C-alpha positions in Angstrom: 176.9 -16.0 16.5 176.8 -12.3 17.2 180.3 -10.9 17.0 180.3 -7.9 19.4 183.3 -5.5 19.6 184.1 -3.6 22.9 185.6 -0.3 23.5 186.0 1.1 26.9 186.9 3.9 29.1 187.3 2.2 32.1 189.4 -1.0 32.2 187.4 -2.6 35.0 184.1 -2.4 33.4 185.5 -3.3 30.1 186.8 -6.5 31.7 183.8 -7.6 33.3 181.7 -6.8 30.0 184.3 -9.1 28.2 184.0 -11.8 30.8 180.2 -11.8 30.7 179.9 -11.8 26.6 182.5 -14.8 26.9 180.2 -16.8 29.1 177.3 -16.2 26.3 176.9 -19.0 23.6 175.6 -16.6 21.2 178.2 -14.0 21.4 181.7 -13.9 20.2 184.1 -11.0 21.4 185.8 -10.0 18.3 187.8 -7.4 19.9 188.0 -5.4 23.1 190.1 -2.1 22.9 190.6 1.1 24.9 188.0 4.0 23.8 189.7 6.0 21.1 190.9 6.3 17.6 192.4 2.9 17.7 189.0 1.4 18.6 187.4 2.7 15.3 190.4 1.3 13.4 190.0 -2.1 14.9 186.3 -2.3 14.8 186.7 -1.4 11.0 189.2 -3.9 10.4 187.3 -6.8 12.4 183.7 -6.0 11.1 181.6 -6.8 14.2 177.8 -7.1 14.3 177.4 -4.4 17.0 179.8 -2.2 19.0 179.5 -1.3 22.5 181.1 1.9 23.5 181.4 2.6 27.2 181.8 6.3 28.0 182.6 8.3 30.8 182.9 11.6 29.7 181.3 14.0 27.1 184.6 14.0 25.2 183.9 10.4 24.2 181.2 11.5 22.0 184.0 12.2 19.3 184.9 8.7 19.1 181.2 7.8 18.9 180.8 10.2 15.9 184.0 8.5 14.4 182.4 5.3 14.5 179.3 6.4 13.1 181.2 8.5 10.2 183.6 5.5 9.4 181.3 2.3 10.0 177.6 3.9 9.4 176.2 0.5 9.1 177.6 -0.9 12.6 174.8 -0.6 15.4 176.3 1.1 18.1 175.4 0.5 21.9 176.6 3.3 24.2 176.8 2.6 27.9 177.2 6.1 30.0 179.3 5.3 33.0 177.3 6.2 36.1 175.9 4.8 39.1 172.6 2.8 39.4 170.6 1.0 41.9 171.0 -2.4 42.2 167.9 -3.5 40.9 168.7 -1.4 37.7 172.2 -3.1 37.3 170.9 -6.3 37.5 168.5 -5.6 34.3 171.9 -4.7 32.3 172.6 -8.1 30.8 168.8 -9.0 30.5 168.2 -5.9 28.5 171.5 -6.6 26.4 170.6 -10.3 25.4 166.7 -9.1 24.8 168.1 -6.5 22.5 169.8 -9.2 20.2 166.9 -11.8 20.7 164.5 -9.1 19.3 166.9 -8.1 16.4 166.0 -4.4 17.2 168.4 -1.8 16.1 169.7 0.8 18.6 170.7 3.4 16.0 
């Protein structure tokens, strides 16, 4: 079971990602919070295998840097808000699950 922590900027995205991950047999969402200082504290306490950070502005990089400083061994998957084609959007879950199947590190 892969323990996933989700920190989001957009509540709709966060909820959809949470729902998707909960449907997957190999994933366990161990926390989902709004992006910010609380996210770093919660992730540190919950000790996930990976954290997914959804960002919508350059200011959110401060939080990503805080994750790297406080939990340096935690792989981060950073999702930047933006539009994409329907074809590209449909690849998201496939690429996400492929990451875990291959065991590759993102950072």
